[in-house]
Structure formats: C-alpha cells, structure tokens
C-alpha positions in Angstrom: -54.6 114.3 -42.8 -57.1 114.9 -45.6 -59.3 112.2 -47.1 -57.1 112.2 -50.3 -53.9 111.7 -48.3 -55.5 109.0 -46.2 -56.7 107.1 -49.4 -53.2 107.5 -50.9 -51.6 106.1 -47.8 -54.0 103.1 -47.8 -53.2 102.5 -51.5 -49.5 102.8 -50.8 -49.8 100.2 -48.0 -51.9 98.0 -50.2 -49.3 98.1 -52.9 -46.5 97.3 -50.5 -48.4 94.3 -49.1 -49.2 93.2 -52.7 -45.5 93.4 -53.7 -44.5 91.6 -50.5 -47.0 88.8 -51.2 -45.7 88.3 -54.8 -42.1 88.2 -53.6 -42.9 85.7 -50.8 -44.8 83.4 -53.3 -42.0 83.5 -55.8 -39.4 82.7 -53.1 -41.4 79.8 -51.7 -42.4 78.1 -54.9 -39.9 79.1 -57.6 -36.9 77.0 -56.8 -33.5 77.6 -58.4 -33.4 76.5 -62.1 -37.2 76.1 -62.2 -39.2 76.8 -65.4 -41.9 79.4 -64.6 -44.7 80.8 -66.6 -46.0 84.2 -65.7 -49.6 84.9 -67.0 -50.5 88.6 -67.7 -46.9 89.4 -67.2 -47.0 92.8 -69.0 -45.2 95.7 -67.4 -42.1 93.9 -66.3 -42.6 95.0 -62.6 -41.7 91.5 -61.3 -38.6 90.8 -63.4 -36.2 91.5 -60.5 -38.1 89.0 -58.3 -37.5 86.3 -60.9 -33.8 87.1 -61.1 -33.5 86.9 -57.3 -35.2 83.5 -57.3 -32.5 82.1 -59.7 -34.9 80.4 -62.0 -33.7 78.6 -65.1 -36.3 79.5 -67.7 -39.1 82.1 -67.9 -42.2 82.0 -70.1 -44.0 85.4 -70.2 -47.6 85.4 -71.6 -49.7 88.6 -72.0 -52.6 89.7 -74.0 -51.0 92.9 -75.3 -48.0 93.3 -77.5 -46.9 96.4 -75.5 -47.0 94.2 -72.3 -44.8 91.6 -74.0 -42.4 94.4 -75.2 -42.1 95.8 -71.7 -41.3 92.4 -70.0 -38.9 91.5 -72.8 -37.0 94.8 -72.3 -37.0 94.2 -68.5 -35.5 90.8 -69.1 -32.9 92.1 -71.6 -31.8 94.8 -69.2 -31.2 92.2 -66.4 -28.1 90.1 -66.2 -29.9 87.3 -68.2 -29.2 84.6 -65.7 -32.2 82.7 -67.1 -33.5 82.0 -70.6 -36.9 83.4 -71.7 -39.7 83.0 -74.1 -42.5 85.5 -74.7 -46.0 84.9 -76.2 -48.9 87.2 -77.0 -51.9 85.1 -76.0 -55.0 85.5 -73.8 -54.8 82.8 -71.1 -58.6 82.8 -70.6 -59.7 82.8 -74.2 -57.0 81.1 -76.3 -55.9 77.5 -76.2 -52.2 77.0 -75.2 -52.4 73.5 -76.7 -53.1 75.0 -80.1 -50.3 77.7 -79.8 -47.7 76.3 -77.4 -47.5 72.5 -78.1 -43.7 72.5 -77.3 -44.4 73.8 -73.8 -46.7 70.9 -72.8 -45.9 69.7 -69.2 -42.6 71.6 -69.0 -43.4 74.2 -66.3 -42.7 73.8 -62.6 -44.6 76.9 -61.5 -47.5 78.8 -63.2 -48.5 82.1 -61.7 -51.0 84.8 -62.3 -49.9 87.6 -60.0 -52.1 90.3 -61.6 -55.5 90.3 -63.4 -56.5 86.9 -62.3 -60.1 88.2 -61.7 -60.3 88.7 -65.5 -60.2 85.0 -66.0 -63.2 84.4 -63.7 -65.6 86.8 -65.5 -67.4 83.8 -66.9 -67.3 80.1 -66.3 -66.0 79.5 -69.9 -63.0 81.8 -69.3 -62.2 80.1 -66.0 -62.3 76.6 -67.7 -60.0 77.8 -70.5 -57.6 79.2 -68.0 -57.5 76.0 -65.9 -57.1 73.9 -69.0 -54.2 76.1 -70.1 -52.5 75.9 -66.7 -52.8 72.1 -66.6 -51.5 71.8 -70.1 -48.3 73.7 -69.1 -47.6 72.2 -65.6 -45.4 69.2 -65.0 -46.9 66.6 -62.6 -46.5 68.0 -59.1 -46.2 71.6 -60.4 -47.8 74.6 -58.7 -50.4 77.2 -59.9 -50.7 80.3 -57.8 -52.6 83.5 -58.3 -53.5 86.6 -56.4 -57.0 88.0 -56.3 -59.1 89.9 -53.7 -61.1 87.7 -51.4 -64.9 87.8 -51.1 -64.9 89.8 -47.8 -62.7 92.5 -49.3 -64.9 92.7 -52.4 -68.1 92.9 -50.3 -66.6 95.5 -47.9 -65.5 97.7 -50.8 -68.9 97.4 -52.5 -70.8 98.3 -49.3 -68.5 101.4 -48.9 -69.3 102.4 -52.5 -73.0 102.1 -51.9 -72.8 104.1 -48.7 -70.8 106.8 -50.4 -73.4 107.1 -53.2 -76.2 107.1 -50.6 -74.6 109.9 -48.6 -74.3 112.1 -51.7 -78.1 112.4 -51.6 -79.6 115.3 -53.5 -76.4 116.2 -55.3 -77.1 113.3 -57.7 -80.0 113.2 -60.2 -80.7 109.6 -59.2 -79.1 107.6 -56.5 -78.1 104.5 -58.5 -76.2 101.9 -56.7 -72.7 101.5 -58.2 -72.1 98.1 -59.9 -68.3 98.4 -60.1 -65.3 98.4 -57.8 -62.0 99.7 -59.1 -58.5 99.8 -57.6 -55.1 100.1 -59.2 -54.8 96.3 -59.4 -58.3 95.2 -60.3 -61.8 96.1 -61.5 -64.8 94.1 -60.5 -68.3 94.6 -62.1 -71.4 93.2 -60.6 -74.1 91.9 -62.9 -77.1 93.4 -61.1 -80.1 95.4 -62.1 -80.0 99.0 -61.2 -81.4 99.7 -57.8 -82.6 103.2 -57.1 -82.8 104.7 -53.7 -84.8 107.8 -52.8 -83.0 110.5 -50.9 -83.7 110.6 -47.2 
C-alpha cells in the first residue's frame, strides 16, 4: 500500500467516525418534535440525520449564501416532516439578539457539527458564539459541537514538523509549519518562524 493510499484510507476512516459521531449526538440529544439550530450548516450533508431524528423544527445558520441555498435544497428534497428557517449569519461575529429576536429561548438543541474551531480563533469570537447560543437555548437545552482535541492537534503538528525536518536540503529553508489542515478543519498557530538547519 502506497503512502497516498494509506493517507486516503485514514481520511476515509476519519470521515466515517466523524459521521458516526454526528449521527450518535443527534440521536441522543435531538428528541422527536424538538427545535434544533444547526450552526455552520452549509452543504446539507446532515439533512437526512435530522429527518431520522423526527425533529419538529430546524433552524439552519451559515455564513455563506451558497451554504444556505444547499441546506434549503436538501430540506426541500426531503419529505418535509419538519418546518425550517434559514439565516445567513456568522455565529461568532454577529449578534443573534439583533437579528433573530423571535428565536429567543426557543431552541432545545444547538449544535455546531463542523467549523467549531473557527469560533475559537479569538476570545471575542468565542464570547459572541456562546452569547448567541445562550440566547437561542431554552432553559435546560443542550449545546454540542465537534472539534479536534488538543492531543490530536499536537500529534498532527509534530508530524508536520517532522515531515518538514526530514525534507532537509530539498527546501531553501526549513521553516516549521504553522498550520494543520484536514478536510474538516484548518488550525493556524500564532508562532514566530523557527528555522532549523539541515543535519
């Protein structure tokens, strides 16, 4: 098996685990007839999961108009067993209180199943996100998100550094990478460039 095939298999396994985790969280917390809010919902990849959970109302929020269009089309192509509202807003920079007053304390379950790490780029973004979530949630409601844990981030970063280190003289300067990318997230480290000399 080549390195490319091995990486593709790992990515495939990672995606299956990621999808399983999302499905399990939805089944556990999104009870029948619940009102749910899906942050960064663009793409419509999870619309079948919401249908299976027999929710009552869906609120989709995404930064991009194309993301909103995709999730709306996915909802329209389903059997429409639940009602839906769609809003183009950024959960970590825009106030829901200013834009969604009618949704105050109406949601049983708020989730951010992709791009949660975007909301924690700065402390201000994290505060806005949490204020928006608490604005939406009913008392006793749930907020769930998926993001890589610190040990995974650190292991991937070390692997990147090692890979750059091993390239040696083929690079003009061995600069430690400050970014980790996967299909589901990008993490950038705010560090000064560190240069290593070739062995």
